[in-house]
ZADO-1210 file (C-alpha; in nm, 4 decimals, padded with zeros to 6 digits):
<atoms>
<atom x="01.0991" y="-04.1072" z="07.1224" code="MET" pos="1"/>
<atom x="01.4062" y="-04.0852" z="06.9057" code="MET" pos="2"/>
<atom x="01.2670" y="-04.3575" z="06.6803" code="ARG" pos="3"/>
<atom x="00.9420" y="-04.1621" z="06.6361" code="GLN" pos="4"/>
<atom x="01.1331" y="-03.8449" z="06.5540" code="SER" pos="5"/>
<atom x="01.3455" y="-04.0301" z="06.2998" code="SER" pos="6"/>
<atom x="01.0324" y="-04.1777" z="06.1435" code="PHE" pos="7"/>
<atom x="00.8698" y="-03.8376" z="06.1087" code="LEU" pos="8"/>
<atom x="01.1844" y="-03.6893" z="05.9602" code="SER" pos="9"/>
<atom x="01.2061" y="-03.9705" z="05.7091" code="GLY" pos="10"/>
<atom x="00.8401" y="-03.9322" z="05.6221" code="LEU" pos="11"/>
<atom x="00.8844" y="-03.5601" z="05.5556" code="CYS" pos="12"/>
<atom x="01.1865" y="-03.6254" z="05.3390" code="ILE" pos="13"/>
<atom x="00.9956" y="-03.8884" z="05.1461" code="GLY" pos="14"/>
<atom x="00.6988" y="-03.6608" z="05.0900" code="VAL" pos="15"/>
<atom x="00.9375" y="-03.3854" z="04.9834" code="GLY" pos="16"/>
<atom x="01.1015" y="-03.6117" z="04.7295" code="ILE" pos="17"/>
<atom x="00.7649" y="-03.7170" z="04.5876" code="VAL" pos="18"/>
<atom x="00.6411" y="-03.3585" z="04.5652" code="LEU" pos="19"/>
<atom x="00.9703" y="-03.2514" z="04.4101" code="GLY" pos="20"/>
<atom x="00.9417" y="-03.5234" z="04.1495" code="ALA" pos="21"/>
<atom x="00.5864" y="-03.4156" z="04.0689" code="VAL" pos="22"/>
<atom x="00.6968" y="-03.0513" z="04.0413" code="PHE" pos="23"/>
<atom x="00.9885" y="-03.1411" z="03.8132" code="VAL" pos="24"/>
<atom x="00.7615" y="-03.3571" z="03.6001" code="SER" pos="25"/>
<atom x="00.5060" y="-03.0775" z="03.5756" code="LYS" pos="26"/>
<atom x="00.7760" y="-02.8258" z="03.4904" code="SER" pos="27"/>
<atom x="00.9084" y="-03.0514" z="03.2167" code="MET" pos="28"/>
<atom x="00.5581" y="-03.0897" z="03.0759" code="ASP" pos="29"/>
<atom x="00.5136" y="-02.7124" z="03.0790" code="ASN" pos="30"/>
<atom x="00.8529" y="-02.6621" z="02.9186" code="HIS" pos="31"/>
<atom x="00.7678" y="-02.9158" z="02.6501" code="THR" pos="32"/>
<atom x="00.4346" y="-02.7435" z="02.5843" code="TYR" pos="33"/>
<atom x="00.5766" y="-02.3943" z="02.5662" code="TYR" pos="34"/>
<atom x="00.8662" y="-02.5004" z="02.3460" code="SER" pos="35"/>
<atom x="00.6465" y="-02.6617" z="02.0786" code="ARG" pos="36"/>
<atom x="00.4814" y="-02.4299" z="01.8299" code="SER" pos="37"/>
<atom x="00.3954" y="-02.3831" z="01.4639" code="ILE" pos="38"/>
<atom x="00.4008" y="-02.0651" z="01.2567" code="SER" pos="39"/>
<atom x="00.1471" y="-02.0016" z="00.9816" code="VAL" pos="40"/>
<atom x="00.0287" y="-01.7228" z="00.7530" code="LYS" pos="41"/>
<atom x="-00.3247" y="-01.6040" z="00.6976" code="GLY" pos="42"/>
<atom x="-00.4196" y="-01.4243" z="00.3756" code="LEU" pos="43"/>
<atom x="-00.7111" y="-01.1918" z="00.3073" code="SER" pos="44"/>
<atom x="-00.7806" y="-01.0200" z="-00.0266" code="GLU" pos="45"/>
<atom x="-01.0651" y="-00.7938" z="-00.1337" code="LYS" pos="46"/>
<atom x="-01.1426" y="-00.6445" z="-00.4753" code="ASP" pos="47"/>
<atom x="-01.2062" y="-00.2715" z="-00.4471" code="ILE" pos="48"/>
<atom x="-01.2447" y="00.0319" z="-00.6727" code="GLU" pos="49"/>
<atom x="-01.0550" y="00.3555" z="-00.6270" code="ALA" pos="50"/>
<atom x="-01.2626" y="00.6421" z="-00.4922" code="ASP" pos="51"/>
<atom x="-01.0387" y="00.9310" z="-00.5982" code="GLU" pos="52"/>
<atom x="-00.8434" y="01.0193" z="-00.9103" code="GLY" pos="53"/>
<atom x="-00.5713" y="01.2735" z="-00.9843" code="LEU" pos="54"/>
<atom x="-00.4626" y="01.3711" z="-01.3344" code="TRP" pos="55"/>
<atom x="-00.1741" y="01.6147" z="-01.3782" code="THR" pos="56"/>
<atom x="-00.1040" y="01.7259" z="-01.7356" code="LEU" pos="57"/>
<atom x="00.2180" y="01.9246" z="-01.7738" code="THR" pos="58"/>
<atom x="00.2196" y="02.1443" z="-02.0830" code="ILE" pos="59"/>
<atom x="00.5709" y="02.2023" z="-02.2212" code="ALA" pos="60"/>
<atom x="00.6601" y="02.5038" z="-02.4382" code="LEU" pos="61"/>
<atom x="00.9831" y="02.6579" z="-02.5609" code="SER" pos="62"/>
<atom x="01.0722" y="02.9857" z="-02.7326" code="GLY" pos="63"/>
<atom x="01.2720" y="03.3057" z="-02.7155" code="ASN" pos="64"/>
<atom x="00.9974" y="03.5455" z="-02.6021" code="ASP" pos="65"/>
<atom x="00.8914" y="03.4664" z="-02.2464" code="VAL" pos="66"/>
<atom x="00.5845" y="03.6950" z="-02.2649" code="VAL" pos="67"/>
<atom x="00.4518" y="03.5181" z="-02.5740" code="LEU" pos="68"/>
<atom x="00.5238" y="03.1828" z="-02.4079" code="LEU" pos="69"/>
<atom x="00.3072" y="03.2786" z="-02.1097" code="HIS" pos="70"/>
<atom x="00.0261" y="03.3877" z="-02.3387" code="GLN" pos="71"/>
<atom x="00.0490" y="03.0648" z="-02.5377" code="LYS" pos="72"/>
<atom x="00.0524" y="02.8611" z="-02.2171" code="ALA" pos="73"/>
<atom x="-00.2646" y="03.0297" z="-02.0903" code="GLU" pos="74"/>
<atom x="-00.4359" y="02.9667" z="-02.4237" code="HIS" pos="75"/>
<atom x="-00.3398" y="02.5999" z="-02.4203" code="GLN" pos="76"/>
<atom x="-00.4529" y="02.5543" z="-02.0613" code="LYS" pos="77"/>
<atom x="-00.7903" y="02.7004" z="-02.1545" code="LYS" pos="78"/>
<atom x="-00.8131" y="02.4638" z="-02.4521" code="THR" pos="79"/>
<atom x="-00.7441" y="02.1645" z="-02.2277" code="VAL" pos="80"/>
<atom x="-00.9956" y="02.2866" z="-01.9667" code="ALA" pos="81"/>
<atom x="-01.2652" y="02.3397" z="-02.2309" code="ASP" pos="82"/>
<atom x="-01.2232" y="01.9850" z="-02.3613" code="ILE" pos="83"/>
<atom x="-01.2395" y="01.8475" z="-02.0074" code="LEU" pos="84"/>
<atom x="-01.5622" y="02.0426" z="-01.9479" code="LEU" pos="85"/>
<atom x="-01.7075" y="01.8922" z="-02.2659" code="LYS" pos="86"/>
<atom x="-01.6143" y="01.5497" z="-02.1313" code="GLU" pos="87"/>
<atom x="-01.8428" y="01.6213" z="-01.8361" code="GLY" pos="88"/>
<atom x="-01.5966" y="01.7282" z="-01.5692" code="PHE" pos="89"/>
<atom x="-01.6994" y="02.0102" z="-01.3381" code="LEU" pos="90"/>
<atom x="-01.5132" y="02.3387" z="-01.3226" code="ALA" pos="91"/>
<atom x="-01.4481" y="02.2707" z="-00.9539" code="THR" pos="92"/>
<atom x="-01.2644" y="01.9506" z="-01.0517" code="GLU" pos="93"/>
<atom x="-01.0282" y="02.1305" z="-01.2905" code="ILE" pos="94"/>
<atom x="-00.7427" y="02.3497" z="-01.1704" code="ASN" pos="95"/>
<atom x="-00.5684" y="02.5717" z="-01.4250" code="VAL" pos="96"/>
<atom x="-00.4420" y="02.8282" z="-01.1737" code="ASP" pos="97"/>
<atom x="-00.0996" y="02.6690" z="-01.1448" code="THR" pos="98"/>
<atom x="00.2184" y="02.8729" z="-01.1524" code="ALA" pos="99"/>
<atom x="00.4357" y="02.8414" z="-01.4612" code="ALA" pos="100"/>
<atom x="00.7947" y="02.7253" z="-01.4317" code="GLU" pos="101"/>
<atom x="01.0402" y="02.9005" z="-01.6618" code="VAL" pos="102"/>
<atom x="01.3961" y="02.7905" z="-01.7282" code="ASN" pos="103"/>
<atom x="01.6257" y="03.0487" z="-01.8890" code="ASP" pos="104"/>
<atom x="01.8971" y="02.8483" z="-02.0633" code="LYS" pos="105"/>
<atom x="02.1097" y="03.1585" z="-02.1094" code="LYS" pos="106"/>
<atom x="02.1411" y="03.1934" z="-01.7336" code="LEU" pos="107"/>
<atom x="02.2323" y="02.8307" z="-01.6846" code="ASN" pos="108"/>
<atom x="02.5967" y="02.8485" z="-01.5807" code="GLN" pos="109"/>
<atom x="02.6434" y="02.4735" z="-01.6175" code="TYR" pos="110"/>
<atom x="02.5723" y="02.4615" z="-01.9902" code="GLY" pos="111"/>
<atom x="02.6548" y="02.6489" z="-02.3090" code="GLU" pos="112"/>
<atom x="02.3715" y="02.8307" z="-02.4819" code="PHE" pos="113"/>
<atom x="02.3659" y="02.8597" z="-02.8618" code="ASP" pos="114"/>
<atom x="02.1182" y="03.1320" z="-02.9646" code="GLU" pos="115"/>
<atom x="02.1176" y="03.0099" z="-03.3260" code="LEU" pos="116"/>
<atom x="02.0243" y="02.6509" z="-03.2424" code="LYS" pos="117"/>
<atom x="01.8356" y="02.6655" z="-02.9152" code="GLN" pos="118"/>
<atom x="01.5284" y="02.8335" z="-02.7735" code="SER" pos="119"/>
<atom x="01.6245" y="03.0451" z="-02.4761" code="ARG" pos="120"/>
<atom x="01.3230" y="02.9701" z="-02.2560" code="TYR" pos="121"/>
<atom x="01.1488" y="02.6478" z="-02.1563" code="VAL" pos="122"/>
<atom x="00.8117" y="02.6913" z="-01.9869" code="LEU" pos="123"/>
<atom x="00.6153" y="02.4219" z="-01.8038" code="ASN" pos="124"/>
<atom x="00.2633" y="02.4725" z="-01.6734" code="THR" pos="125"/>
<atom x="-00.0023" y="02.2327" z="-01.5488" code="ARG" pos="126"/>
<atom x="-00.3683" y="02.1451" z="-01.5683" code="VAL" pos="127"/>
<atom x="-00.4773" y="01.9308" z="-01.2738" code="VAL" pos="128"/>
<atom x="-00.7958" y="01.7265" z="-01.2486" code="VAL" pos="129"/>
<atom x="-00.8996" y="01.6020" z="-00.9056" code="ASN" pos="130"/>
<atom x="-01.2217" y="01.4026" z="-00.8971" code="THR" pos="131"/>
<atom x="-01.4057" y="01.1247" z="-00.7192" code="LYS" pos="132"/>
<atom x="-01.5652" y="01.0154" z="-01.0468" code="ARG" pos="133"/>
<atom x="-01.2882" y="00.7735" z="-01.1224" code="VAL" pos="134"/>
<atom x="-01.4614" y="00.5835" z="-01.4035" code="SER" pos="135"/>
<atom x="-01.5020" y="00.9041" z="-01.6006" code="LYS" pos="136"/>
<atom x="-01.1392" y="00.9968" z="-01.5410" code="LEU" pos="137"/>
<atom x="-01.0206" y="00.6509" z="-01.6452" code="PHE" pos="138"/>
<atom x="-01.1967" y="00.6877" z="-01.9799" code="LYS" pos="139"/>
<atom x="-01.0972" y="01.0509" z="-02.0357" code="ALA" pos="140"/>
<atom x="-00.7414" y="00.9718" z="-02.1427" code="THR" pos="141"/>
<atom x="-00.8631" y="00.9369" z="-02.4995" code="ARG" pos="142"/>
<atom x="-00.8610" y="01.3186" z="-02.5288" code="ILE" pos="143"/>
<atom x="-00.4798" y="01.3149" z="-02.5328" code="LEU" pos="144"/>
<atom x="-00.4708" y="01.2249" z="-02.9009" code="ASN" pos="145"/>
<atom x="-00.7008" y="01.5152" z="-02.9830" code="GLN" pos="146"/>
<atom x="-00.4870" y="01.7567" z="-02.7812" code="LEU" pos="147"/>
<atom x="-00.1711" y="01.6417" z="-02.9577" code="LEU" pos="148"/>
<atom x="-00.3400" y="01.7065" z="-03.2918" code="LYS" pos="149"/>
<atom x="-00.4134" y="02.0595" z="-03.1677" code="ASP" pos="150"/>
<atom x="-00.0411" y="02.1117" z="-03.1088" code="GLY" pos="151"/>
<atom x="-00.0468" y="02.0749" z="-02.7302" code="ILE" pos="152"/>
<atom x="00.2469" y="01.8695" z="-02.6042" code="TYR" pos="153"/>
<atom x="00.2827" y="01.7246" z="-02.2587" code="PHE" pos="154"/>
<atom x="00.5907" y="01.6483" z="-02.0521" code="LYS" pos="155"/>
<atom x="00.6370" y="01.3495" z="-01.8241" code="GLY" pos="156"/>
<atom x="00.3585" y="01.1188" z="-01.7059" code="GLU" pos="157"/>
<atom x="00.0286" y="01.1660" z="-01.8872" code="THR" pos="158"/>
<atom x="-00.1771" y="00.8940" z="-01.7182" code="GLN" pos="159"/>
<atom x="-00.4046" y="00.9575" z="-01.4191" code="PRO" pos="160"/>
<atom x="-00.3331" y="00.8164" z="-01.0742" code="SER" pos="161"/>
<atom x="-00.6026" y="00.6441" z="-00.8705" code="PHE" pos="162"/>
<atom x="-00.6321" y="00.6112" z="-00.4937" code="PHE" pos="163"/>
<atom x="-00.8396" y="00.4171" z="-00.2435" code="TYR" pos="164"/>
<atom x="-00.8953" y="00.6285" z="00.0659" code="THR" pos="165"/>
<atom x="-01.1232" y="00.4017" z="00.2748" code="LYS" pos="166"/>
<atom x="-00.8759" y="00.1346" z="00.3783" code="LEU" pos="167"/>
<atom x="-00.9556" y="00.1830" z="00.7479" code="ASN" pos="168"/>
<atom x="-01.3179" y="00.0877" z="00.6770" code="ASP" pos="169"/>
<atom x="-01.2294" y="-00.2571" z="00.5432" code="ILE" pos="170"/>
<atom x="-00.9318" y="-00.3357" z="00.7694" code="LYS" pos="171"/>
<atom x="-01.1268" y="-00.4975" z="01.0592" code="PRO" pos="172"/>
<atom x="-01.3072" y="-00.7571" z="00.8449" code="ASN" pos="173"/>
<atom x="-00.9935" y="-00.8320" z="00.6444" code="MET" pos="174"/>
<atom x="-00.7880" y="-00.8856" z="00.9602" code="LEU" pos="175"/>
<atom x="-01.0597" y="-01.1132" z="01.0979" code="LYS" pos="176"/>
<atom x="-01.0601" y="-01.3181" z="00.7775" code="GLU" pos="177"/>
<atom x="-00.6803" y="-01.3369" z="00.7721" code="ALA" pos="178"/>
<atom x="-00.6795" y="-01.4553" z="01.1352" code="GLY" pos="179"/>
<atom x="-00.9401" y="-01.7220" z="01.0598" code="GLU" pos="180"/>
<atom x="-00.7395" y="-01.8438" z="00.7617" code="ASN" pos="181"/>
<atom x="-00.4246" y="-01.8588" z="00.9753" code="ALA" pos="182"/>
<atom x="-00.6077" y="-02.0694" z="01.2342" code="HIS" pos="183"/>
<atom x="-00.7361" y="-02.3043" z="00.9623" code="LYS" pos="184"/>
<atom x="-00.3809" y="-02.3481" z="00.8348" code="ALA" pos="185"/>
<atom x="-00.2597" y="-02.4222" z="01.1873" code="ALA" pos="186"/>
<atom x="-00.5334" y="-02.6844" z="01.2386" code="LEU" pos="187"/>
<atom x="-00.4440" y="-02.8533" z="00.9110" code="GLU" pos="188"/>
<atom x="-00.0737" y="-02.8664" z="00.9946" code="LEU" pos="189"/>
<atom x="-00.1394" y="-02.9918" z="01.3465" code="ALA" pos="190"/>
<atom x="-00.3769" y="-03.2589" z="01.2205" code="ASN" pos="191"/>
<atom x="-00.1054" y="-03.3929" z="00.9920" code="ASN" pos="192"/>
<atom x="00.1173" y="-03.4520" z="01.2966" code="THR" pos="193"/>
<atom x="-00.1587" y="-03.5697" z="01.5343" code="ASN" pos="194"/>
<atom x="-00.1187" y="-03.2549" z="01.7432" code="SER" pos="195"/>
<atom x="-00.3623" y="-03.0085" z="01.8946" code="LYS" pos="196"/>
<atom x="-00.3522" y="-02.6324" z="01.8405" code="VAL" pos="197"/>
<atom x="-00.3259" y="-02.4275" z="02.1570" code="GLY" pos="198"/>
<atom x="-00.3277" y="-02.0562" z="02.2277" code="LYS" pos="199"/>
<atom x="-00.1529" y="-01.7915" z="02.0216" code="ILE" pos="200"/>
<atom x="00.2136" y="-01.7466" z="02.1076" code="LYS" pos="201"/>
<atom x="00.2840" y="-01.4473" z="01.8831" code="THR" pos="202"/>
<atom x="00.0966" y="-01.2655" z="01.6096" code="ALA" pos="203"/>
<atom x="00.1914" y="-00.9992" z="01.3559" code="THR" pos="204"/>
<atom x="-00.0719" y="-00.8067" z="01.1631" code="GLN" pos="205"/>
<atom x="00.1265" y="-00.7706" z="00.8422" code="GLY" pos="206"/>
<atom x="00.1306" y="-00.4820" z="00.5937" code="VAL" pos="207"/>
<atom x="-00.1762" y="-00.3825" z="00.3937" code="PHE" pos="208"/>
<atom x="-00.1062" y="-00.3292" z="00.0262" code="SER" pos="209"/>
<atom x="-00.3159" y="-00.1901" z="-00.2566" code="ILE" pos="210"/>
<atom x="-00.2317" y="-00.3293" z="-00.5980" code="ARG" pos="211"/>
<atom x="-00.3765" y="-00.3665" z="-00.9439" code="LEU" pos="212"/>
<atom x="-00.5999" y="-00.6712" z="-00.9707" code="ARG" pos="213"/>
<atom x="-00.3732" y="-00.8234" z="-01.2338" code="ALA" pos="214"/>
<atom x="-00.0622" y="-00.7756" z="-01.0193" code="ASP" pos="215"/>
<atom x="00.0692" y="-01.0962" z="-00.8630" code="THR" pos="216"/>
<atom x="00.3931" y="-00.9629" z="-00.7133" code="SER" pos="217"/>
<atom x="00.4647" y="-01.0246" z="-00.3456" code="GLU" pos="218"/>
<atom x="00.4624" y="-00.6539" z="-00.2680" code="PHE" pos="219"/>
<atom x="00.3816" y="-00.3390" z="-00.4590" code="GLN" pos="220"/>
<atom x="00.4631" y="-00.0229" z="-00.2699" code="GLY" pos="221"/>
<atom x="00.2609" y="00.2958" z="-00.2694" code="GLY" pos="222"/>
<atom x="-00.1090" y="00.3577" z="-00.3125" code="PHE" pos="223"/>
<atom x="-00.1215" y="00.5553" z="-00.6395" code="ALA" pos="224"/>
<atom x="-00.2214" y="00.3232" z="-00.9227" code="LYS" pos="225"/>
<atom x="-00.2751" y="00.3493" z="-01.2972" code="SER" pos="226"/>
<atom x="-00.6202" y="00.1859" z="-01.2835" code="SER" pos="227"/>
<atom x="-00.9184" y="00.2268" z="-01.0501" code="PRO" pos="228"/>
<atom x="-00.9742" y="-00.1505" z="-01.0376" code="TYR" pos="229"/>
<atom x="-00.7701" y="-00.2559" z="-00.7377" code="LEU" pos="230"/>
<atom x="-00.7213" y="-00.5299" z="-00.4806" code="ARG" pos="231"/>
<atom x="-00.6481" y="-00.4865" z="-00.1100" code="ALA" pos="232"/>
<atom x="-00.4271" y="-00.7524" z="00.0494" code="ARG" pos="233"/>
<atom x="-00.2922" y="-00.8368" z="00.3936" code="VAL" pos="234"/>
<atom x="-00.0990" y="-01.1348" z="00.5292" code="VAL" pos="235"/>
<atom x="-00.0904" y="-01.2037" z="00.9023" code="THR" pos="236"/>
<atom x="00.1824" y="-01.4129" z="01.0685" code="HIS" pos="237"/>
<atom x="00.0673" y="-01.6193" z="01.3671" code="VAL" pos="238"/>
<atom x="00.2516" y="-01.8677" z="01.5902" code="THR" pos="239"/>
<atom x="00.0456" y="-02.1181" z="01.7928" code="TYR" pos="240"/>
<atom x="00.1427" y="-02.3468" z="02.0783" code="PHE" pos="241"/>
<atom x="00.0787" y="-02.7146" z="01.9999" code="ILE" pos="242"/>
<atom x="00.0443" y="-03.0236" z="02.2171" code="ALA" pos="243"/>
<atom x="-00.0075" y="-03.3966" z="02.1674" code="ASP" pos="244"/>
</atoms>
């Protein structure tokens, strides 16, 4: 009876050792699998055209009679608006009802004012064009030379800005393409090492950027551009498990 009990005990221990060895082996295989991975990038680019344009023209005037300056500013704004209307822009696309900004140099406590050499007042006022007809706006900059000949001077940036407002419409297809390209890159890398690509370990969408088509920089911040001919770009970062 004691011999039978000893035999059974030994058998159980033996089975336990075998099962333990199998478990350890399986755990090591799992650890090896989950510790092996490759990281790749997937790129997607799409040529697009801006669908909205904004053109802010800041008229700059100086003089010693603030009333006359306001009158001159209103006349110049009307001149600019009339030329824009002749170019085919709609009145609803042109805003001339912008408040004037006046700087009185005589009241500027941080500087000395010389009445014999300086104009007392500096007045800035704006004409703003907001349109979805971006091609027309892109070509309209030629009127600047004519306005300068008419004695109208502008301060600061005189080029229009262009925007693409439908990024959410193209995001899904671009992300799909970027993911497919990432998977292709992973397959190519794995093939070079006689490995097989497994499931995704981690994935990062990446940042969408809008840039000029001629721009090749890694990143260009912001969405306002100097041309309506743009390119959308996204790079996804994906890590895959690999196995032999």
